KOLGUNU-540133 format. One line per 10 residues: number of its first residue (from 1); their letters; for each residue x, y, z of N, C-alpha, C. Coordinates in nm, 2 decimals. Example, Ala and Ser with C-alpha at 12.3 -4.5 7.8 and 13.67 -1.06 7.14 Angstrom:
KOLGUNU-540133
1) as) 1.32,-0.57,0.78,1.23,-0.45,0.78,1.32,-0.33,0.78 ~ 1.28,-0.22,0.71,1.37,-0.11,0.71,1.29,0.00,0.79 .
END
This chain:
KOLGUNU-540133
1) xxxxxxxxxx) 5.49,-14.21,-19.31,5.32,-14.09,-19.30,5.35,-14.07,-19.17 ~ 5.30,-14.23,-19.12,5.28,-14.23,-18.97,5.37,-14.13,-18.91 ~ 5.55,-14.16,-18.89,5.61,-14.07,-18.86,5.58,-13.90,-18.83 ~ 5.53,-13.87,-18.97,5.53,-13.72,-18.94,5.41,-13.65,-18.86 ~ 5.27,-13.79,-18.93,5.19,-13.74,-18.83,5.16,-13.71,-18.65 ~ 5.29,-13.84,-18.62,5.33,-13.87,-18.47,5.43,-13.71,-18.41 ~ 5.56,-13.68,-18.52,5.61,-13.57,-18.50,5.53,-13.44,-18.52 ~ 5.42,-13.41,-18.56,5.35,-13.28,-18.53,5.25,-13.33,-18.45 ~ 5.23,-13.44,-18.44,5.13,-13.47,-18.31,5.00,-13.47,-18.31 ~ 4.98,-13.53,-18.44,4.82,-13.52,-18.51,4.81,-13.70,-18.47 .
11) xxxxxxxxxx) 4.69,-13.69,-18.42,4.62,-13.87,-18.42,4.56,-13.94,-18.53 ~ 4.57,-13.88,-18.68,4.55,-13.93,-18.78,4.36,-13.95,-18.77 ~ 4.24,-13.90,-18.69,4.16,-13.91,-18.71,4.10,-13.81,-18.74 ~ 4.03,-13.76,-18.84,3.93,-13.61,-18.88,4.04,-13.53,-19.03 ~ 4.11,-13.59,-19.05,4.18,-13.58,-19.13,4.22,-13.62,-19.31 ~ 4.29,-13.55,-19.39,4.26,-13.62,-19.50,4.47,-13.55,-19.53 ~ 4.47,-13.65,-19.59,4.61,-13.59,-19.66,4.64,-13.62,-19.76 ~ 4.74,-13.51,-19.87,4.78,-13.53,-19.97,4.92,-13.51,-20.02 ~ 4.94,-13.58,-20.12,5.09,-13.54,-20.15,5.07,-13.60,-20.30 ~ 5.15,-13.46,-20.30,5.18,-13.39,-20.49,5.08,-13.41,-20.56 .
21) xxxxxxxxxx) 4.92,-13.39,-20.51,4.82,-13.39,-20.56,4.69,-13.49,-20.56 ~ 4.79,-13.62,-20.52,4.69,-13.70,-20.45,4.65,-13.76,-20.33 ~ 4.53,-13.75,-20.32,4.48,-13.79,-20.18,4.56,-13.91,-20.12 ~ 4.55,-13.97,-20.03,4.65,-14.07,-19.96,4.52,-14.10,-19.89 ~ 4.49,-14.27,-19.92,4.38,-14.32,-19.82,4.44,-14.36,-19.70 ~ 4.38,-14.36,-19.60,4.43,-14.37,-19.46,4.45,-14.47,-19.42 ~ 4.38,-14.61,-19.51,4.43,-14.75,-19.51,4.64,-14.76,-19.55 ~ 4.64,-14.62,-19.63,4.77,-14.62,-19.68,4.85,-14.57,-19.60 ~ 4.83,-14.46,-19.49,4.93,-14.37,-19.42,5.05,-14.47,-19.35 ~ 5.02,-14.57,-19.32,5.13,-14.66,-19.25,5.22,-14.68,-19.38 .
31) xxxxxxxxxx) 5.18,-14.73,-19.49,5.26,-14.80,-19.58,5.29,-14.70,-19.69 ~ 5.26,-14.55,-19.68,5.34,-14.46,-19.74,5.47,-14.39,-19.72 ~ 5.53,-14.35,-19.79,5.72,-14.29,-19.76,5.71,-14.17,-19.84 ~ 5.71,-14.06,-19.72,5.76,-13.98,-19.76,5.89,-13.94,-19.84 ~ 5.90,-13.85,-19.94,6.09,-13.84,-20.02,6.06,-13.69,-20.03 ~ 6.19,-13.66,-20.02,6.21,-13.52,-20.08,6.16,-13.48,-20.17 ~ 6.13,-13.34,-20.18,6.04,-13.26,-20.24,5.93,-13.29,-20.29 ~ 5.88,-13.39,-20.18,5.69,-13.40,-20.19,5.63,-13.30,-20.14 ~ 5.53,-13.27,-20.18,5.46,-13.14,-20.17,5.36,-13.21,-20.09 ~ 5.34,-13.15,-19.94,5.22,-13.25,-19.85,5.13,-13.15,-19.81 .
41) xxxxxxxxx) 5.00,-13.17,-19.80,4.91,-13.14,-19.75,4.81,-13.17,-19.69 ~ 4.77,-13.13,-19.55,4.68,-13.22,-19.45,4.61,-13.12,-19.40 ~ 4.49,-13.16,-19.42,4.36,-13.09,-19.38,4.27,-13.14,-19.29 ~ 4.26,-13.09,-19.14,4.17,-13.08,-19.06,4.03,-13.07,-19.04 ~ 3.92,-13.17,-19.05,3.79,-13.14,-19.07,3.76,-13.10,-18.90 ~ 3.69,-12.96,-18.95,3.64,-12.91,-18.84,3.49,-12.86,-18.84 ~ 3.34,-12.97,-18.69,3.24,-12.90,-18.72,3.23,-12.80,-18.67 ~ 3.13,-12.73,-18.74,3.09,-12.62,-18.70,2.92,-12.60,-18.77 ~ 2.83,-12.49,-18.70,2.68,-12.43,-18.73,2.65,-12.33,-18.73 .
END
């Protein structure tokens, strides 16, 4: 997971990541391995008012 974030130039703050409809805790990003055909969604939180 960390390699993907680095490749996409995403620092990991203010985001949520879901793999195959399962939200991955930030504490598990380092240990999470992406496999072929995994469906990944990365959502970035943006403040507004």
